[in-house]
ROFITI-721521 format. One record per atom (N, C-alpha, C): residue in three letters; atom name; x, y, z. Coordinates in Angstrom, 1 decimal. Example, Ala and Ser with C-alpha at 12.3 -4.5 7.8 and 13.67 -1.06 7.14 Angstrom:
! ROFITI-721521
SITE   aa  at       X       Y       Z
SITE  Ala   N    13.2    -5.7     7.8
SITE  Ala  CA    12.3    -4.5     7.8
SITE  Ala   C    13.2    -3.3     7.8
SITE  Ser   N    12.8    -2.2     7.1
SITE  Ser  CA    13.7    -1.1     7.1
SITE  Ser   C    12.9     0.0     7.9
This chain:
! ROFITI-721521
SITE   aa  at       X       Y       Z
SITE  Unk   N     0.7    -1.2     0.3
SITE  Unk  CA     0.1     0.0     0.1
SITE  Unk   C     0.7     1.4    -0.1
SITE  Unk   N     0.2     2.2    -0.6
SITE  Unk  CA     1.1     3.5    -0.5
SITE  Unk   C     1.4     4.3     0.8
SITE  Unk   N     1.8     5.6     0.4
SITE  Unk  CA     2.1     6.0     1.8
SITE  Unk   C     1.0     7.3     1.8
SITE  Unk   N    -0.2     7.1     1.5
SITE  Unk  CA    -1.0     8.0     1.4
SITE  Unk   C    -1.8     8.2     3.1
SITE  Unk   N    -2.0     9.5     3.4
SITE  Unk  CA    -2.4     9.6     5.0
SITE  Unk   C    -4.0     9.4     5.0
SITE  Unk   N    -4.2     7.9     5.5
SITE  Unk  CA    -5.7     7.4     5.8
SITE  Unk   C    -6.3     8.0     6.9
SITE  Unk   N    -7.7     8.8     6.7
SITE  Unk  CA    -8.4     9.4     7.9
SITE  Unk   C    -8.9     8.2     8.6
SITE  Unk   N    -9.6     7.5     8.0
SITE  Unk  CA   -10.7     6.5     8.2
SITE  Unk   C   -10.3     5.1     7.7
SITE  Unk   N   -10.8     4.2     8.4
SITE  Unk  CA   -10.7     2.6     7.9
SITE  Unk   C   -12.0     1.9     7.9
SITE  Unk   N   -12.4     1.3     7.1
SITE  Unk  CA   -13.7     0.1     6.9
SITE  Unk   C   -13.0    -1.2     6.6
SITE  Unk   N   -13.4    -2.1     7.7
SITE  Unk  CA   -13.3    -3.4     7.8
SITE  Unk   C   -14.3    -4.1     7.3
SITE  Unk   N   -14.5    -4.8     5.7
SITE  Unk  CA   -15.3    -5.8     5.5
SITE  Unk   C   -15.0    -6.9     5.1
SITE  Unk   N   -14.0    -7.4     5.7
SITE  Unk  CA   -13.4    -8.7     5.5
SITE  Unk   C   -14.5    -9.6     5.8
SITE  Unk   N   -14.8   -10.7     5.0
SITE  Unk  CA   -15.7   -12.0     5.4
SITE  Unk   C   -17.4   -11.6     4.9
SITE  Unk   N   -17.5   -10.1     4.7
SITE  Unk  CA   -18.7    -9.9     4.0
SITE  Unk   C   -18.8   -10.0     2.5
SITE  Unk   N   -20.1   -10.0     2.2
SITE  Unk  CA   -20.3   -10.3     0.5
SITE  Unk   C   -21.5    -9.8     0.3
SITE  Unk   N   -21.4    -9.4    -1.2
SITE  Unk  CA   -22.1    -8.3    -1.9
SITE  Unk   C   -23.7    -8.5    -1.4
SITE  Unk   N   -24.4    -7.2    -1.3
SITE  Unk  CA   -24.0    -6.1    -1.2
SITE  Unk   C   -23.4    -5.4     0.0
SITE  Unk   N   -23.3    -6.0     1.1
SITE  Unk  CA   -22.8    -5.3     2.2
SITE  Unk   C   -21.6    -4.3     2.5
SITE  Unk   N   -20.3    -5.1     1.7
SITE  Unk  CA   -19.2    -4.2     1.8
SITE  Unk   C   -19.7    -2.6     1.2
SITE  Unk   N   -20.4    -2.8    -0.1
SITE  Unk  CA   -20.7    -1.5    -0.7
SITE  Unk   C   -21.8    -0.7     0.4
SITE  Unk   N   -22.7    -1.2     1.2
SITE  Unk  CA   -23.7    -0.7     1.7
SITE  Unk   C   -22.9     0.2     3.0
SITE  Unk   N   -21.9    -0.8     3.6
SITE  Unk  CA   -21.6    -0.2     4.5
SITE  Unk   C   -20.3     1.0     4.3
SITE  Unk   N   -20.0     0.9     3.0
SITE  Unk  CA   -19.0     2.2     2.3
SITE  Unk   C   -19.9     3.3     2.2
SITE  Unk   N   -21.1     3.3     2.0
SITE  Unk  CA   -22.0     4.1     1.8
SITE  Unk   C   -22.4     5.0     2.9
SITE  Unk   N   -22.8     4.0     3.8
SITE  Unk  CA   -23.0     4.6     5.1
SITE  Unk   C   -21.9     5.3     5.9
SITE  Unk   N   -20.7     5.1     5.7
SITE  Unk  CA   -19.5     5.4     6.3
SITE  Unk   C   -19.0     6.5     5.8
SITE  Unk   N   -19.0     6.7     4.4
SITE  Unk  CA   -18.4     7.9     3.5
SITE  Unk   C   -19.4     9.0     3.6
SITE  Unk   N   -20.7     8.8     3.8
SITE  Unk  CA   -21.8    10.0     4.2
SITE  Unk   C   -21.0    10.6     5.5
SITE  Unk   N   -20.5    10.2     6.8
SITE  Unk  CA   -20.0    10.7     7.9
SITE  Unk   C   -18.8    11.5     7.9
SITE  Unk   N   -17.9    11.1     6.5
SITE  Unk  CA   -16.8    11.8     6.3
SITE  Unk   C   -16.8    13.6     5.6
SITE  Unk   N   -15.9    14.1     5.9
SITE  Unk  CA   -15.9    15.3     5.3
SITE  Unk   C   -15.1    15.6     4.1
SITE  Unk   N   -15.2    16.1     3.2
SITE  Unk  CA   -14.7    16.2     2.1
SITE  Unk   C   -13.4    16.4     2.0
SITE  Unk   N   -12.7    15.4     1.4
SITE  Unk  CA   -11.1    15.5     1.4
SITE  Unk   C   -10.8    14.2     2.3
SITE  Unk   N   -11.5    13.5     2.9
SITE  Unk  CA   -11.2    12.8     3.9
SITE  Unk   C   -10.7    11.5     3.0
SITE  Unk   N    -9.8    10.7     3.4
SITE  Unk  CA    -9.6     9.4     2.6
SITE  Unk   C    -9.8     8.2     3.7
SITE  Unk   N   -10.6     7.1     2.9
SITE  Unk  CA   -10.8     6.2     3.8
SITE  Unk   C   -10.2     4.9     3.0
SITE  Unk   N    -9.8     4.1     3.9
SITE  Unk  CA    -9.1     2.9     3.4
SITE  Unk   C   -10.2     1.7     3.5
SITE  Unk   N   -10.5     1.1     2.5
SITE  Unk  CA   -11.5    -0.1     2.8
SITE  Unk   C   -11.0    -1.4     2.6
SITE  Unk   N   -10.9    -2.4     3.3
SITE  Unk  CA   -10.7    -3.9     3.3
SITE  Unk   C   -11.5    -4.7     3.1
SITE  Unk   N   -11.6    -5.7     2.0
SITE  Unk  CA   -12.5    -6.8     1.6
SITE  Unk   C   -11.6    -8.0     1.4
SITE  Unk   N   -12.5    -9.1     1.2
SITE  Unk  CA   -12.3   -10.3     0.9
SITE  Unk   C   -13.1   -10.6    -0.3
SITE  Unk   N   -14.4    -9.9    -0.6
SITE  Unk  CA   -15.4   -10.3    -1.8
SITE  Unk   C   -14.6    -9.7    -2.8
SITE  Unk   N   -14.3   -10.6    -3.8
SITE  Unk  CA   -13.7   -10.3    -5.1
SITE  Unk   C   -14.9    -9.2    -5.9
SITE  Unk   N   -16.1    -9.1    -5.7
SITE  Unk  CA   -17.1    -8.5    -6.5
SITE  Unk   C   -16.6    -6.9    -6.2
SITE  Unk   N   -15.9    -6.6    -4.7
SITE  Unk  CA   -15.7    -5.1    -4.8
SITE  Unk   C   -14.5    -4.6    -5.6
SITE  Unk   N   -13.9    -5.4    -6.7
SITE  Unk  CA   -12.9    -5.0    -7.4
SITE  Unk   C   -13.9    -4.4    -8.7
SITE  Unk   N   -15.1    -4.6    -8.5
SITE  Unk  CA   -16.0    -4.1    -9.6
SITE  Unk   C   -17.2    -3.0    -9.1
SITE  Unk   N   -17.5    -3.4    -7.8
SITE  Unk  CA   -18.4    -2.5    -7.1
SITE  Unk   C   -18.0    -1.0    -6.9
SITE  Unk   N   -16.8    -1.2    -6.0
SITE  Unk  CA   -16.1    -0.1    -5.6
SITE  Unk   C   -15.8     1.0    -6.2
SITE  Unk   N   -15.1     0.6    -7.4
SITE  Unk  CA   -14.6     1.7    -8.5
SITE  Unk   C   -16.2     2.4    -9.3
SITE  Unk   N   -17.3     1.4    -9.3
SITE  Unk  CA   -18.4     1.8   -10.0
SITE  Unk   C   -19.0     3.0    -8.9
SITE  Unk   N   -18.8     2.7    -7.5
SITE  Unk  CA   -19.6     3.4    -6.7
SITE  Unk   C   -19.0     4.8    -6.5
SITE  Unk   N   -17.6     4.7    -6.8
SITE  Unk  CA   -16.8     6.0    -6.7
SITE  Unk   C   -17.2     6.8    -7.9
SITE  Unk   N   -17.1     6.3    -9.1
SITE  Unk  CA   -17.4     7.1   -10.3
SITE  Unk   C   -18.6     7.7   -10.0
SITE  Unk   N   -19.8     6.4    -9.9
SITE  Unk  CA   -21.3     7.3    -9.8
SITE  Unk   C   -21.5     8.8    -8.9
SITE  Unk   N   -20.8     8.6    -7.6
SITE  Unk  CA   -20.9     9.4    -6.5
SITE  Unk   C   -20.2    10.2    -6.6
SITE  Unk   N   -18.9    10.4    -7.4
SITE  Unk  CA   -17.9    11.6    -7.3
SITE  Unk   C   -16.8    11.4    -6.2
SITE  Unk   N   -16.6    10.5    -5.8
SITE  Unk  CA   -15.4    10.1    -5.1
SITE  Unk   C   -14.4     9.6    -5.8
SITE  Unk   N   -13.1     9.9    -5.5
SITE  Unk  CA   -12.0     9.4    -6.0
SITE  Unk   C   -11.1     8.3    -5.4
SITE  Unk   N   -11.2     7.3    -6.2
SITE  Unk  CA   -10.4     6.0    -6.0
SITE  Unk   C    -8.7     6.5    -6.3
SITE  Unk   N    -8.4     6.7    -5.1
SITE  Unk  CA    -6.8     7.1    -5.0
SITE  Unk   C    -5.9     5.8    -5.4
SITE  Unk   N    -6.6     4.6    -5.1
SITE  Unk  CA    -5.4     3.4    -5.1
SITE  Unk   C    -6.2     2.2    -5.0
SITE  Unk   N    -6.1     1.2    -5.4
SITE  Unk  CA    -6.8    -0.3    -5.1
SITE  Unk   C    -5.7    -1.2    -5.5
SITE  Unk   N    -6.0    -2.5    -4.9
SITE  Unk  CA    -4.8    -3.6    -5.1
SITE  Unk   C    -5.3    -4.5    -4.1
SITE  Unk   N    -4.3    -5.8    -4.2
SITE  Unk  CA    -4.8    -7.0    -3.4
SITE  Unk   C    -3.6    -7.4    -2.8
SITE  Unk   N    -3.7    -7.8    -1.6
SITE  Unk  CA    -2.3    -8.2    -0.8
SITE  Unk   C    -2.7    -9.5     0.2
SITE  Unk   N    -2.3   -10.7    -0.5
SITE  Unk  CA    -2.7   -11.8     0.8
SITE  Unk   C    -4.0   -12.1     0.9
SITE  Unk   N    -4.6   -11.9    -0.6
SITE  Unk  CA    -6.1   -12.3    -0.6
SITE  Unk   C    -7.1   -11.3    -0.2
SITE  Unk   N    -6.7   -10.0     0.2
SITE  Unk  CA    -7.2    -9.0     1.0
SITE  Unk   C    -7.3    -7.7    -0.1
SITE  Unk   N    -8.3    -7.4    -0.6
SITE  Unk  CA    -8.4    -6.4    -1.5
SITE  Unk   C    -8.4    -5.0    -0.6
SITE  Unk   N    -7.8    -3.8    -1.1
SITE  Unk  CA    -7.7    -2.6    -0.5
SITE  Unk   C    -7.9    -1.6    -1.3
SITE  Unk   N    -8.9    -0.5    -1.2
SITE  Unk  CA    -8.9     0.4    -1.5
SITE  Unk   C    -8.8     1.7    -0.8
SITE  Unk   N    -8.2     3.0    -1.5
SITE  Unk  CA    -8.2     4.3    -0.7
SITE  Unk   C    -9.0     5.3    -1.7
SITE  Unk   N    -9.9     5.5    -0.8
SITE  Unk  CA   -10.9     6.5    -1.5
SITE  Unk   C   -11.1     8.0    -1.1
SITE  Unk   N   -10.8     8.8    -1.6
SITE  Unk  CA   -11.1    10.3    -1.1
SITE  Unk   C   -12.7    10.8    -1.4
SITE  Unk   N   -12.9    11.2    -0.4
SITE  Unk  CA   -14.4    11.8    -0.4
SITE  Unk   C   -14.5    13.1    -1.4
SITE  Unk   N   -15.2    13.0    -2.3
SITE  Unk  CA   -15.7    14.1    -3.1
SITE  Unk   C   -16.1    15.1    -2.7
């Protein structure tokens, strides 16, 4: 993972669609514009769902990747 300063973390490991995106939607609403949220997930569908979520709602997906079967996303609230 990069050296981006994360403001908040959301751990959705073990949860499956649609729960990770539902939890992301709830948490990102509570953040201030510009805050950076790190999301951790094990559901492969998040590789499709989270980028679409960001594009649709105007948030910036700064980084995404996979490490040791954990998907991670760094999202800056728009």
